[in-house]
Each structure stands twice: as C-alpha cells, then as structure tokens.
DRENMIKOL-276415 format. One record per residue: residue in one letter; z, y, x of N, C-alpha, C in turn. Coordinates in steps of 0.02 Angstrom, whole numbers, padded with zeros to 5 digits, always signed. Layout:
REM residues N
aZYXZYXZYX;...
***
This chain:
REM residues 382
m+05548+05238+04762+05461+05276+04757+05446+05243+04807;r+05376+05234+04801+05328+05234+04859+05325+05310+04883;t+05326+05294+04956+05303+05335+05016+05233+05347+05043;i+05233+05392+05061+05161+05411+05100+05169+05407+05155;g+05136+05412+05184+05165+05407+05274+05111+05449+05298;i+05100+05498+05308+05033+05574+05343+05039+05591+05398;g+04978+05580+05444+04939+05574+05483+04928+05652+05494;v+04932+05678+05557+04903+05756+05514+04841+05760+05578;a+04808+05779+05571+04755+05794+05626+04727+05875+05608;g+04763+05898+05677+04770+05984+05689+04816+06001+05674;l+04852+06032+05720+04932+06062+05712+04897+06160+05720;g+04888+06149+05677+04846+06215+05695+04905+06286+05650;r+04860+06310+05616+04885+06380+05557+04897+06325+05501;a+04840+06309+05491+04836+06261+05405+04912+06225+05405;f+04894+06165+05491+04972+06138+05472+05042+06188+05459;s+05055+06197+05516+05124+06268+05540+05129+06296+05428;l+05092+06316+05397+05084+06315+05311+05108+06294+05294;m+05092+06211+05285+05104+06150+05262+05155+06107+05287;a+05204+06114+05316+05232+06053+05377+05286+06077+05327;a+05303+06102+05312+05409+06151+05298+05376+06086+05214;s+05327+06095+05183+05313+06066+05120+05323+05998+05126;f+05281+05954+05172+05280+05890+05197+05370+05865+05227;a+05388+05906+05262+05454+05889+05280+05482+05895+05233;a+05502+05928+05181+05549+05921+05108+05530+05885+05041;d+05479+05865+05048+05460+05807+05004+05465+05728+05032;a+05526+05707+04974+05546+05632+04983+05495+05591+04985;r+05450+05610+04946+05390+05549+04936+05316+05546+04998;l+05340+05584+05043+05293+05602+05101+05333+05580+05177;r+05334+05537+05217+05360+05562+05297+05283+05562+05326;l+05302+05609+05379+05276+05627+05439+05262+05592+05486;v+05220+05560+05479+05247+05500+05553+05207+05479+05588;a+05109+05530+05617+05091+05551+05653+05080+05599+05648;a+05028+05601+05727+04975+05702+05728+04970+05680+05781;a+04885+05713+05769+04831+05713+05850+04824+05796+05843;d+04803+05817+05923+04794+05876+05942+04781+05910+06022;p+04717+05935+06022+04740+05924+06110+04762+05961+06120;r+04814+06024+06108+04881+06039+06131+04932+05998+06138;p+04935+05978+06199+04996+05962+06235+05070+05985+06208;e+05089+06047+06203+05140+06069+06183+05139+06091+06083;a+05077+06079+06064+05097+06048+06002+05141+05987+05968;l+05085+05937+06007+05114+05866+06017+05191+05855+06016;q+05214+05874+06075+05284+05888+06101+05331+05916+06050;r+05299+05970+06023+05355+06005+05965+05348+05948+05899;f+05289+05921+05897+05272+05900+05823+05360+05815+05833;r+05337+05808+05896+05380+05735+05904+05459+05778+05923;s+05451+05823+05913+05535+05852+05921+05547+05848+05847;d+05512+05885+05831+05515+05919+05765+05516+05855+05676;f+05502+05804+05721+05454+05748+05661+05481+05673+05694;s+05501+05638+05737+05515+05602+05780+05452+05569+05764;g+05385+05587+05774+05318+05572+05751+05286+05530+05825;t+05225+05491+05798+05198+05446+05865+05151+05518+05873;i+05120+05517+05924+05086+05586+05936+05010+05524+05982;y+04954+05563+05971+04901+05543+05999+04860+05605+06020;p+04788+05603+06053+04798+05638+06108+04716+05674+06059;s+04702+05579+06036+04629+05587+05979+04637+05576+05893;v+04608+05615+05871+04581+05605+05792+04611+05514+05792;e+04538+05479+05819+04502+05427+05822+04585+05372+05804;q+04607+05390+05854+04686+05335+05890+04750+05337+05814;l+04735+05413+05817+04793+05439+05746+04774+05386+05672;c+04692+05405+05659+04654+05369+05608+04677+05261+05590;a+04712+05266+05677+04680+05174+05671+04778+05172+05684;d+04822+05224+05658+04878+05189+05641+04913+05172+05603;p+04929+05103+05566+04956+05085+05545+04989+05111+05492;q+05055+05134+05530+05104+05210+05473+05058+05249+05418;v+05007+05282+05450+04983+05320+05430+04937+05286+05371;d+04949+05306+05313+04935+05308+05250+04870+05345+05242;a+04899+05417+05257+04848+05450+05229+04811+05532+05286;v+04774+05541+05282+04764+05596+05339+04749+05672+05317;y+04792+05714+05361+04773+05770+05321+04719+05807+05393;v+04688+05826+05383+04641+05824+05403+04663+05919+05402;a+04665+05942+05475+04678+06002+05463+04654+06057+05527;t+04593+06015+05552+04547+06028+05626+04508+06103+05612;p+04481+06119+05650+04433+06166+05627+04385+06154+05611;h+04340+06196+05544+04292+06166+05488+04240+06116+05515;q+04214+06149+05567+04163+06124+05600+04186+06047+05609;f+04226+06019+05624+04277+05945+05604+04292+05859+05552;h+04306+05940+05488+04290+05901+05436+04265+05830+05423;a+04202+05857+05415+04152+05802+05404+04139+05737+05438;e+04162+05710+05480+04179+05670+05542+04224+05644+05555;h+04300+05693+05529+04374+05678+05549+04386+05632+05474;v+04356+05662+05431+04387+05625+05355+04321+05554+05336;r+04263+05555+05382+04250+05500+05379+04280+05456+05427;l+04306+05458+05485+04359+05415+05515+04387+05412+05476;a+04427+05468+05452+04486+05428+05401+04467+05369+05363;a+04410+05366+05341+04404+05355+05270+04393+05263+05307;s+04341+05276+05347+04305+05187+05396+04381+05145+05420;h+04446+05200+05425+04495+05162+05442+04550+05142+05369;g+04532+05161+05312+04534+05132+05237+04595+05202+05202;k+04630+05254+05254+04644+05316+05268+04621+05338+05175;h+04673+05395+05153+04659+05406+05110+04660+05499+05132;v+04626+05542+05099+04624+05592+05149+04652+05676+05095;l+04686+05704+05138+04689+05774+05099+04643+05839+05140;v+04602+05866+05156+04567+05916+05179+04575+05950+05172;e+04580+06014+05212+04585+06062+05206+04527+06113+05196;k+04521+06177+05155+04465+06195+05158+04450+06251+05184;p+04364+06283+05205+04317+06238+05170+04320+06172+05169;m+04296+06158+05110+04270+06041+05140+04229+06050+05196;a+04160+06090+05213+04142+06051+05269+04097+06127+05263;l+04037+06137+05298+03977+06201+05332+03924+06181+05271;s+03907+06133+05283+03860+06093+05245+03863+06078+05179;l+03792+06074+05101+03798+06015+05039+03794+05942+05078;d+03765+05926+05130+03737+05879+05154+03784+05845+05184;e+03839+05880+05246+03904+05850+05266+03961+05842+05197;c+03963+05855+05147+04003+05871+05077+03971+05814+05054;r+03924+05786+05048+03903+05710+05007+03895+05678+05070;a+03917+05655+05126+03917+05635+05179+04013+05608+05155;m+04051+05651+05155+04123+05651+05122+04128+05603+05094;i+04112+05611+05019+04113+05619+04958+04088+05513+04976;h+04017+05524+04985+04008+05426+04995+04053+05405+05025;a+04074+05423+05122+04114+05388+05134+04189+05383+05119;v+04237+05417+05080+04272+05420+05012+04288+05371+04951;r+04207+05355+04945+04197+05324+04873+04187+05253+04909;d+04145+05232+04969+04147+05182+05007+04194+05136+04999;a+04229+05184+05060+04285+05149+05054+04361+05141+05014;n+04348+05162+04958+04393+05181+04898+04453+05194+04913;v+04462+05259+04945+04517+05272+04945+04514+05355+04901;q+04539+05399+04917+04550+05458+04871+04533+05501+04912;m+04534+05581+04911+04522+05659+04937+04535+05702+04906;v+04584+05731+04916+04587+05793+04866+04602+05829+04953;v+04561+05904+04932+04510+05968+04960+04575+06022+04943;g+04633+06046+04979+04658+06100+04991+04717+06119+05045;h+04768+06164+05029+04756+06222+05007+04705+06263+04992;s+04690+06268+04937+04685+06343+04898+04718+06369+04852;h+04715+06454+04877+04756+06454+04788+04760+06449+04717;s+04697+06402+04687+04708+06397+04648+04760+06330+04633;f+04791+06296+04675+04842+06237+04673+04908+06314+04643;d+04892+06352+04631+04965+06410+04645+04995+06426+04562;q+05058+06392+04571+05100+06413+04494+05067+06466+04455;p+05056+06528+04456+05042+06573+04417+04982+06579+04408;i+04926+06555+04440+04871+06533+04419+04850+06481+04362;l+04901+06393+04386+04894+06341+04343+04949+06396+04266;a+04982+06429+04272+05003+06467+04209+04970+06484+04155;t+04913+06541+04206+04893+06578+04170+04804+06515+04165;r+04805+06477+04141+04762+06437+04137+04760+06413+04079;k+04842+06388+04072+04862+06354+04023+04898+06410+03951;l+04899+06457+03975+04907+06527+03909+04833+06508+03904;i+04752+06532+03934+04725+06543+03911+04681+06468+03854;e+04712+06442+03885+04704+06362+03864+04740+06333+03774;s+04792+06393+03772+04811+06380+03708+04746+06408+03653;a+04734+06446+03681+04667+06484+03607+04706+06553+03604;e+04775+06559+03594+04785+06638+03572+04730+06683+03599;f+04712+06684+03663+04672+06747+03664+04623+06758+03662;g+04589+06706+03621+04515+06694+03604+04481+06649+03702;r+04419+06673+03685+04396+06649+03744+04391+06695+03814;v+04382+06663+03897+04367+06696+03952+04313+06729+03936;r+04301+06777+03937+04248+06850+03936+04229+06867+04021;m+04264+06896+04060+04277+06920+04120+04322+06909+04149;i+04309+06887+04209+04371+06883+04271+04377+06945+04319;t+04392+06967+04365+04412+07007+04419+04461+07012+04466;a+04441+06986+04536+04462+06952+04571+04443+07002+04656;l+04501+07038+04694+04521+07072+04751+04545+07051+04781;n+04538+07070+04851+04595+07058+04904+04554+07086+04958;f+04587+07135+04980+04599+07207+05038+04657+07153+05077;t+04643+07140+05157+04683+07107+05211+04653+07140+05283;d+04725+07125+05324+04691+07111+05388+04667+07053+05412;f+04633+06998+05388+04597+06955+05380+04558+06936+05478;l+04511+06989+05467+04468+07003+05522+04513+06979+05582;y+04546+07022+05602+04594+07052+05662+04666+07003+05704;r+04671+06931+05654+04702+06906+05681+04678+06868+05706;p+04704+06861+05771+04678+06808+05827+04639+06751+05797;r+04578+06769+05844+04537+06695+05833+04521+06667+05897;r+04498+06614+05891+04443+06581+05928+04363+06590+05896;p+04339+06583+05965+04254+06614+05960+04246+06582+05893;e+04231+06542+05905+04216+06487+05821+04241+06549+05763;e+04279+06571+05757+04290+06590+05708+04271+06655+05687;l+04238+06700+05740+04201+06744+05749+04105+06733+05710;d+04115+06652+05707+04049+06626+05703+04023+06598+05663;t+03974+06630+05612+03961+06639+05537+03943+06560+05542;q+03878+06543+05612+03872+06472+05598+03914+06435+05619;r+03967+06410+05633+04024+06347+05658+04084+06354+05609;g+04053+06443+05549+04103+06413+05494+04148+06476+05502;g+04143+06527+05559+04179+06564+05545+04160+06630+05485;g+04196+06685+05489+04194+06755+05440+04207+06742+05376;a+04230+06778+05338+04271+06797+05293+04249+06741+05228;v+04194+06732+05229+04132+06663+05165+04174+06604+05161;f+04164+06600+05236+04189+06534+05223+04263+06505+05221;n+04296+06567+05267+04347+06540+05250+04427+06569+05200;q+04368+06628+05173+04416+06661+05117+04386+06660+05058;a+04347+06658+05032+04262+06657+04961+04326+06591+04936;a+04335+06554+04982+04334+06478+04954+04425+06497+04894;h+04447+06524+04935+04510+06520+04886+04486+06572+04833;q+04442+06632+04825+04425+06675+04755+04407+06634+04716;v+04347+06589+04744+04298+06553+04697+04349+06486+04661;d+04388+06449+04717+04433+06414+04682+04462+06445+04613;v+04492+06494+04615+04520+06526+04581+04487+06546+04507;v+04413+06587+04516+04395+06599+04470+04358+06543+04401;r+04357+06480+04478+04317+06407+04434+04383+06415+04411;m+04456+06371+04416+04477+06361+04367+04514+06420+04305;l+04472+06465+04311+04531+06500+04266+04462+06503+04211;a+04410+06515+04265+04370+06501+04195+04337+06442+04170;g+04335+06393+04181+04330+06310+04133+04271+06315+04117;s+04227+06343+04146+04141+06325+04165+04111+06326+04202;r+04066+06285+04179+04019+06276+04277+04013+06350+04297;a+03997+06349+04355+03963+06409+04374+03877+06410+04399;a+03843+06454+04357+03748+06459+04358+03728+06512+04422;s+03743+06593+04427+03724+06584+04495+03768+06664+04504;v+03733+06656+04562+03787+06692+04625+03729+06764+04631;r+03737+06835+04633+03705+06892+04653+03793+06908+04715;a+03751+06930+04797+03811+06956+04843+03797+07003+04876;s+03830+07017+04916+03801+07060+04952+03840+07054+05013;s+03869+07035+05055+03895+07045+05122+03911+07105+05184;g+03982+07114+05220+03974+07146+05264+03976+07125+05346;a+03970+07125+05381+03975+07095+05474+03976+07177+05488;w+04048+07227+05505+04020+07308+05511+04038+07304+05590;d+04074+07278+05630+04126+07262+05682+04083+07236+05732;a+04045+07262+05774+03995+07212+05817+04077+07179+05860;a+04139+07177+05865+04187+07165+05895+04187+07088+05880;r+04172+07100+05830+04216+07006+05758+04141+07017+05724;p+04105+06984+05750+04037+06996+05731+03995+06939+05693;t+04038+06937+05628+04034+06878+05580+04074+06938+05517;e+04054+06909+05458+04084+06945+05374+04141+06947+05372;g+04145+07024+05369+04219+07016+05364+04242+07050+05297;a+04198+07053+05266+04163+07106+05175+04118+07065+05153;y+04128+07058+05073+04096+07035+05027+04117+07048+04972;s+04064+07062+04919+04076+07066+04839+03997+07038+04819;c+04054+06997+04738+04019+06958+04725+04019+06950+04666;l+03933+06956+04610+03933+06911+04529+03924+06851+04551;l+03987+06812+04506+03986+06759+04502+03951+06748+04401;n+03919+06735+04382+03923+06707+04309+03882+06639+04298;f+03911+06621+04245+03941+06539+04223+03897+06511+04185;e+03891+06455+04155+03831+06437+04111+03874+06484+04028;d+03948+06502+04006+03937+06490+03944+03956+06560+03924;g+03954+06610+03978+03930+06672+03988+03997+06730+04018;t+04029+06681+04026+04113+06732+04074+04046+06763+04110;f+04094+06779+04142+04055+06812+04225+04138+06849+04252;a+04121+06845+04345+04162+06845+04376+04163+06906+04443;t+04197+06962+04462+04175+06966+04504+04221+06951+04566;l+04173+06983+04629+04247+06942+04680+04216+06983+04747;v+04292+07021+04753+04280+07072+04821+04311+07077+04856;y+04327+07065+04903+04345+07033+04972+04329+07072+05041;s+04386+07113+05045+04378+07137+05142+04420+07138+05184;g+04425+07107+05238+04457+07080+05286+04476+07125+05355;y+04444+07193+05364+04468+07253+05395+04500+07263+05420;a+04577+07276+05375+04664+07270+05405+04634+07362+05387;h+04604+07390+05341+04631+07458+05319+04679+07473+05251;f+04652+07454+05204+04690+07464+05112+04708+07397+05137;d+04789+07387+05112+04811+07318+05100+04816+07309+05010;s+04802+07283+04963+04821+07266+04896+04841+07237+04903;d+04904+07212+04951+04984+07183+04932+05005+07220+04895;e+04974+07319+04865+05033+07357+04845+05020+07347+04815;f+04972+07306+04778+04946+07296+04680+04986+07231+04657;m+05019+07183+04686+05093+07158+04706+05135+07127+04712;g+05157+07234+04722+05233+07228+04711+05247+07234+04790;w+05205+07229+04848+05207+07206+04893+05227+07171+04913;i+05193+07089+04875+05241+07006+04880+05153+07008+04927;g+05165+07000+04980+05109+06942+05039+05095+06875+04987;e+05045+06866+05042+05000+06803+05005+05063+06742+05022;m+05112+06718+05018+05138+06686+05053+05196+06687+05037;g+05210+06715+04970+05257+06726+04950+05335+06785+04953;r+05314+06816+05024+05376+06834+05050+05385+06927+05044;k+05414+06954+05047+05427+07038+05025+05388+07038+05091;k+05337+07112+05100+05336+07150+05173+05356+07240+05166;d+05334+07221+05250+05349+07290+05245+05308+07317+05244;p+05264+07374+05203+05208+07398+05213+05187+07435+05283;s+05229+07480+05328+05237+07509+05350+05212+07459+05429;a+05220+07397+05422+05184+07345+05474+05107+07301+05455;y+05097+07348+05435+05016+07332+05405+04991+07337+05473;g+04971+07355+05517+04935+07385+05560+04956+07324+05619;a+05006+07302+05645+05008+07259+05696+04966+07230+05709;a+04923+07196+05660+04861+07146+05667+04846+07186+05752;r+04814+07238+05716+04734+07274+05771+04780+07302+05818;k+04846+07321+05821+04894+07369+05897+04899+07289+05915;a+04890+07212+05916+04918+07164+05961+04856+07116+05973;l+04793+07170+05958+04737+07132+05989+04712+07180+06046;a+04729+07216+06040+04717+07300+06066+04742+07267+06148;s+04791+07236+06119+04839+07239+06195+04857+07174+06239;s+04844+07149+06193+04837+07049+06232+04787+07023+06243;d+04768+06954+06279+04732+06923+06278+04730+06873+06216;e+04668+06888+06168+04681+06837+06116+04675+06759+06114;q+04659+06741+06157+04665+06673+06172+04735+06645+06166;l+04760+06677+06216+04821+06697+06251+04894+06707+06193;l+04849+06749+06152+04917+06776+06101+04900+06730+06040;k+04847+06686+06024+04815+06645+05972+04876+06564+05984;n+04879+06562+06037+04883+06498+06058+04940+06495+06057;a+05002+06563+06066+05062+06576+06066+05077+06590+05995;r+05068+06603+05962+05091+06595+05911+05100+06526+05859;n+05036+06498+05884+05026+06440+05871+05082+06417+05863;y+05065+06345+05833+05134+06267+05829+05126+06244+05896;g+05188+06260+05913+05193+06239+05976+05191+06315+06007;g+05171+06373+06015+05168+06406+06049+05257+06459+06058;s+05249+06486+06137+05306+06508+06159+05344+06573+06123;e+05282+06572+06044+05284+06649+06002+05323+06634+05956;f+05308+06542+05931+05299+06534+05867+05343+06526+05825;i+05334+06551+05743+05404+06556+05715+05390+06511+05665;a+05423+06484+05654+05408+06436+05597+05410+06457+05495;p+05359+06455+05473+05362+06517+05396+05445+06500+05382;a+05462+06592+05325+05517+06557+05299+05504+06502+05227;r+05539+06530+05213+05545+06474+05112+05511+06544+05102;p+05469+06547+05050+05436+06593+04981+05491+06618+04959;e+05521+06652+04952+05555+06686+04876+05509+06689+04817;f+05453+06708+04803+05389+06709+04766+05341+06640+04757;h+05295+06650+04722+05250+06607+04705+05181+06628+04739;q+05161+06579+04793+05079+06610+04833+05028+06650+04793;h+05014+06671+04826+04944+06727+04792+04879+06728+04820;f+04824+06749+04809+04795+06789+04847+04743+06846+04805;g+04801+06922+04788+04759+06957+04782+04785+06948+04700;p+04755+07050+04693+04758+07043+04602+04698+07002+04587;v+04716+06974+04513+04675+06940+04474+04699+06963+04390;i+04623+06991+04369+04645+06998+04278+04596+06968+04254;v+04585+06922+04199+04569+06892+04161+04547+06896+04074;s+04500+06930+04105+04479+06967+04010+04442+06921+03969;c+04513+06909+03908+04483+06887+03857+04501+06920+03790;d+04465+06879+03734+04440+06907+03676+04505+06939+03666;r+04567+06906+03653+04626+06973+03638+04667+06995+03664;a+04678+06987+03745+04682+07004+03796+04687+07006+03874;d+04690+07050+03912+04702+07003+03966+04764+06985+04010;l+04745+06938+04048+04801+06889+04066+04815+06930+04166;r+04894+06937+04187+04861+06940+04257+04933+06909+04292;p+04887+06846+04330+04949+06802+04364+04972+06854+04416;l+05050+06870+04423+05090+06904+04483+05136+06830+04522;p+05186+06867+04573+05204+06821+04607+05285+06781+04577;d+05289+06820+04541+05324+06776+04475+05332+06774+04397;r+05288+06789+04362+05243+06815+04343+05185+06772+04297;v+05158+06784+04219+05110+06823+04232+05099+06849+04148;e+05080+06934+04195+05078+06972+04129+05020+06989+04094;i+05044+06993+03988+04998+06974+03956+04980+07052+03929;c+04926+07099+03920+04929+07148+03895+04878+07111+03841;d+04909+07147+03779+04858+07130+03719+04846+07161+03677;d+04840+07148+03609+04820+07191+03537+04883+07241+03526;t+04939+07215+03558+05017+07249+03521+05026+07257+03575;g+05033+07264+03623+05078+07287+03688+05074+07254+03787;r+05099+07257+03811+05117+07222+03862+05201+07144+03864;r+05182+07103+03883+05260+07073+03886+05225+07005+03921;s+05278+06955+03975+05261+06930+04011+05286+06869+04006;v+05268+06805+04028+05311+06757+04027+05317+06734+04121;a+05392+06741+04120+05447+06723+04168+05409+06650+04195;l+05389+06667+04293+05396+06594+04288+05427+06573+04327;a+05461+06477+04344+05521+06486+04381+05498+06523+04482;s+05567+06496+04488+05569+06519+04580+05544+06450+04598;p+05498+06491+04658+05459+06386+04676+05497+06364+04739;g+05504+06315+04724+05535+06261+04762+05525+06246+04814;i+05501+06205+04837+05462+06140+04905+05383+06201+04920;p+05362+06245+04940+05312+06295+04930+05253+06235+04934;r+05223+06264+04877+05161+06211+04885+05139+06142+04891;v+05201+06138+04833+05230+06083+04805+05175+06059+04764;e+05134+06061+04736+05054+06048+04698+05014+06055+04707;v+05016+06027+04806+04945+05998+04804+04971+05935+04831;i+05048+05943+04852+05082+05863+04842+05102+05814+04795;d+05078+05845+04746+05071+05839+04669+05010+05787+04650;e+04933+05815+04684+04894+05789+04668+04871+05751+04707;l+04886+05758+04803+04911+05686+04818+04920+05628+04801;y+04990+05642+04782+05017+05588+04753+05021+05558+04711;a+04981+05591+04664+04933+05551+04595+04893+05536+04635;a+04851+05539+04666+04784+05496+04675+04839+05423+04683;v+04845+05444+04748+04868+05423+04813+04889+05332+04774;v+04935+05347+04734+04988+05316+04712+05010+05273+04617;e+04948+05326+04619+04977+05310+04544+04885+05326+04504;g+04807+05321+04545+04747+05320+04563+04729+05375+04499;k+04752+05421+04496+04754+05450+04444+04672+05511+04471;q+04620+05545+04450+04569+05579+04475+04595+05663+04477;p+04603+05678+04586+04612+05724+04581+04575+05798+04550;v+04606+05822+04516+04544+05903+04512+04530+05925+04548;h+04554+05921+04627+04502+05952+04677+04489+05902+04750;d+04440+05867+04682+04398+05820+04733+04345+05851+04781;g+04321+05797+04807+04263+05820+04861+04199+05842+04778;e+04189+05845+04748+04125+05847+04684+04140+05942+04688;w+04226+05923+04655+04261+06025+04647+04237+06045+04709;a+04271+06009+04788+04246+06083+04837+04206+06099+04866;a+04136+06008+04853+04067+06047+04860+04039+06114+04797;a+04053+06109+04740+04034+06137+04720+04043+06213+04736;t+04110+06208+04769+04138+06272+04786+04105+06314+04863;l+04084+06239+04880+04051+06272+04973+03979+06277+04906;e+03959+06252+04891+03866+06278+04877+03890+06348+04841;i+03925+06391+04807+03960+06488+04786+03958+06497+04831;c+04008+06472+04912+04011+06502+04946+03942+06501+04991;l+03902+06441+04992+03834+06463+05049+03784+06531+05010;a+03790+06507+04964+03735+06571+04902+03777+06612+04916;i+03837+06647+04914+03838+06722+04950+03815+06758+04988;l+03822+06687+05052+03797+06715+05110+03682+06723+05110;r+03687+06653+05053+03625+06672+05055+03592+06730+04997;s+03614+06746+04953+03587+06788+04907+03615+06859+04947;s+03653+06872+04979+03679+06925+05048+03601+06929+05089;r+03607+06904+05113+03533+06863+05153+03465+06918+05132;e+03448+06868+05079+03395+06873+05033+03376+06925+04974;s+03426+06947+04973+03454+07012+04928+03424+06983+04851;q+03422+06927+04835+03413+06924+04739+03463+06882+04713;e+03472+06858+04660+03495+06832+04629+03478+06735+04663;i+03570+06683+04661+03527+06635+04693+03546+06591+04641;p+03509+06552+04606+03546+06481+04544+03570+06424+04574;l+03637+06443+04527+03667+06350+04569+03649+06282+04539;a+03640+06231+04567+03618+06150+04548+03715+06103+04543;r+03749+06132+04576+03801+06068+04560+03861+06109+04505;
***
C-alpha cells in the first residue's frame, strides 16, 4: 500500500483536531511541519519524529513531503497553497478556502497548472451522519428535498482568539469560520446548485467586533430552500438538541458551558490561546470521539419524510411514524477527509470537496456578508 508523506503548515487548533487522524491512519505518515512557535515545533518532533521548519516554503521543498496540509490562518491559505503547488505537492487546505474569489481562482489555477490535487476540509459535510442522510435522499424513497433547516448555538466568539480572528476583513467572525460548515452541509444534502442568498448578521459585542451571529435563507435552482441560523454568543447551547453530545462527538457537561466567558474574563487572551494550543503548557490532545461529529441540529424536509442526522443515527419521521437508521460507531475521527485525499492523490479520483466546490461555498459566505450589509437578496454566479 502506498503511503502519503504529510507536511503540516500550521500547528494550531485545526491541526490538533486532525493530528490523531493522521497518526492513526496507515495510509499517511506525518513527516514534517512548519510553524512560527518553537514550542509547537518541538512538540511535533517529540510526537511524530518529524522534521521541523521555521517557514512554509522550506516545508514545501522537503522531498519527503507528498502533500501539504495547509492549516495556517485564513489570510495565508492562498499563498501557502501556491507554494505547495509550485513544489509539486498535493494539498489539503482547511476551510474557508480563502478570503476572496480571486484568491480561490488563483489557487485552483495553481494546482491545475502543477497537475496536483487539492481537497478543502475539514468541514462537517464530511461527517458520516450527513453522508448517510445523503444516501437516504438518493434512494428516492422519500421523494425530493424541499426544505432544510440548520441551526447552531455555541460559545464560538468567546474562545481565545488572535486579533485577526475578531476582524472580518482578515477572515475573522462567525461567517468566515462557521458558515462554511453549515453551507457545505446544506449543499451536500440539497444536491442542487445554490441560486441566491438573503441574510442578516449580527455583531453585538463591541469587545468582539466581528459577526457573532447570522441568519440566512439560501435558495437553490430546483426550488429547494434552506434556513441557516448560527449564534456564537455563548448563551443558549444547541447541543441540548443533540443529546448533549458536542460538536467533536463527545458527551459534554451542560453546566460547563459558561467556562469560555469566565476564562476570558480572568486571563490574558493571547497567553491563554498559546497555552491551550498545540505545544502549549495547557494543551490537552482531544479524546477519541464516542459518537460521530456534527454541526448542530439539521432537519431535511422531503416530500414524504423529515430526515434528521444525529451523532449515532439518522432519524426518519415519515407518513407512518418515526424510525431510525443506526450508524456504526466512529473509528478514526475525520477518516472521511483522509479517504477523499487518498483517493485523489493515489487513485486519481476527482474529490468532492475540490477547489470549485469550496469556492462556491465561499461565494455563499461572502454573499451572506454582502446581503446583510446591503439589505438585499444576492444572486449567486458559481
């Protein structure tokens, strides 16, 4: 079996959530990393015996690296994908793909010209409950999709942040960071091209001066429509609707929900973020999930049933009553991302979450911001 040598650009939170998946999958080898934080590089070398670099360019030049996982801050995605492609490396880049459609186009051209593959993820459209729901839709047993309802209430805005993470122009806020998940999920389930967006967003805390919430009506070409609602203001917790199973697939204590605000109130934010990040003094590697990951409640309304993906099953409410399709317990977390990357790199299979897919998702995220700003419906081109 061919293995892929992975070089990691950026050892932040995104990498900490993918590290166990990379390490546990025999199809991959973590061979190198680049990050500006010495403590993160030393932890990587200790954990994986990999080569460490102070710059992404040096990482991309490493002959051991077959594919680069670009998990740097959003504003660097376009440049780092270009660097990887210029060295003939395949790319797995975190969402959002970039901050503008021009950057997306440049990234697509760079990988195409270099004849390498690009997968964009993780987003929660990779999650097994979403994929299982999509298969039920494709069976045609329940008729076509008519409406999708997605909502999520979290403490997103009050987790420790770098300054740019609270600046929309530099890729901060709930729309760039969180809408990409919801948009990918509803696009996967709708199975049609998105046509227009009407949205409002909220920035209600002067101390966190970026979007913390949005509400969006997304219309599709076949007449399907989806409602996307998100709040990261750390008040209500919609994991209550998911059986108190958190986004990462682990049971959570409802009483601990206010911890994010309390920690910010009593700590230096940058020091707290660095301490909790990979390689920091308070870093704790995520535990193996007990359930599948999710991004809040989703209900898919079809002609003859409502389908509800849950962390351990898909619930079907149809004309005759309620039943469920059970899902096997998760193995390697986020293995679906690795499946898609491996199939693209080794088997030459066109990935679902390619540059064109991710650029279309970014167009919708940008349209959410524009619709809110201009108070009008925004047609979509992609």
